[in-house]
N, C-alpha and C positions, 0 to 999 in steps of 0.2 A: 369202486374200481375192481375189487376182488370178485365181486358178483359177475362183472362184465367178462373179466378173465375167465372165470369158471364157465360161463355161458359160451364163450369163444372156443373153448377146449372141450366141449362135450363130444362124447363119443370117440374121444382120443385116449392114448395111454397116459395122458397127464391130467385127465379129468379129476381123478381122486385127489391128486396133490392140490389142484385149484380149489376143488370143493372143501377140503380140510382147511386150506388157508382162509377160504371165506368164512366157514363156520367158527374158526379160531378168532378171526377179526370181529365177526358179529358178536360173539360172546364177550370179547373184551369191550366193544362198544356198548353192549348192554349193562355190563358191570359198571363202566364209567358213568353212564347215564343214571343208574341207580344211586352210585355214590354222590353224584352231583345233586340229584333230587334230595337225598338225605341231608346234604349240607344246606340246600336251600331251606328246607323245613326247619332245621336247627336254627339257621338265622332268623328266619320268621318268628319262631317261638321265642328266641332270645330278645328280638325287638319288641314283642308284646310284653314280656315279662320285665324288661327294662323300662318300658313305659308305665306299667302298673306300679313298679317299685318306686317310680319317681312321681307317683300321683298324677300322671298324664294319661287318665283314662280315655280322653277324647282320641289321642293318637292310637292307643290300643284298639279301641273299638273301629276306628277307621281302617286299621289293618285287617281286623277281623271281617268287616263288611267287604272289604276289597276281596279278600279270599273267598267269601261266602258266594259272591257273584250276585246277578240281579235276582230280585224276588218274584215269585210267580204271581200273576194277577188272579186275584181270587174269584172274579166274576166269570173267568174261563174254566174254573175247576168244577167237575161234576159233583154233585152231592146225592145222598141217598134219601129216599123217603123212610117213613116209619118201618116199613116191611123189608128194607135193604135194597129196594130196587133202585138202580142208578137213574138219576133225573138229568137229562142233558139239554132239555127245552128251558129256556130262561124263564118263561111264565110259570112253569112247574116248580123251577127252583125258587122263584120268589114266592110262591104260595107256600112252599115248604118252609122258607125262612120265616114267613108271617106265622104259621103254625107253631114253629119252634119257639118263637119269641112270646106268642101268646101263652103257651104252656109254661115257659120259663118265668115270666112276669106276673101271671094271673094266678097265683097259688092261693089256695084258701087258708085263712089264718085260723090257727088253733087257740089264738089268745082270746081270753073272754073280755069283751069290752068293759065289764064292770071292773075287772082288775085295773085296766088302763085309767078308768075315771077315779079309781082310788088313790092313784100315785099323787103324793103331795109335792107341790112345787114350792121350794124354799127359796126366799130371797137371800142374797150373800149378806154376811155379817158386816157390821160397820167396819170392823178390822180388815176384813178381806177387801172392801171397797177402797179404804184408805191405802193399802198396800198396793192394790192394782192401779190406782190413779197416781201413785207417787212417782216422781222422776226416777229413772234407773240411775244407779251410781256408775261411775267411769269404769269401775272393774266389771260390772255386770255387762256393760256395753263391749268392752274389750273381750270378755270372755265369748259373748255372742258372735262377734265378728270373727273370732278364731274358729268358731264351730261351723260358720257358714261355708258352703261349698263354692269353689270358684267355677266360672263358665256355666252357670245355671241362669234360667230364665229369671227376670226381674219380678219383683212383686207389683202390687197395684200402684205404688208410687213410681215405677219404671226405672228404679235405681238398682243396679246389679250389685252383687257382693263384691265383685272385682273393684268397682268404683269406691265403695266404701273401704275396702282394704288399701286401696291406693291412696286414699285421703289421709291415711295415717292418724297420728296422735292429735292433729289439729281438728280433723273431722269428727273424731270419736268424742271430742270434748265439747263440741257444739251442739 
């Protein structure tokens, strides 16, 4: 509104007054916006810190991902060849990736095969086998459950740590 008033009074004796009013209001709006942005980022950071302190990393990372925005598609990003020349053609890029991984994975070994053959493989002792085959105590199971992280992928048995923890004492003893 102040801008329109200033423009309507151009080339009049009131132009300076309306221009100053516009500049003053623009500066005020700018400082309010900056203040609100600072408050917003403080609130976001507090939310992340609160989530981390309460061991709710999933919420913390979801906030961070939301702030980060979308990820760039890797196949659309140009890469450089060995000489630093930019490759934009997809076939050239694929060839460069093939070269890169061939160099990375096909490294000549400096280990003497004779040394590898000399390594002695020992069988576990009878005492170690008995200890490994023994049924775990209730305290060991309880300690292991407490150390397991929640909301993680299940193991080969498809049972998550959350289910085991929710089962409580009865499930731990079975």
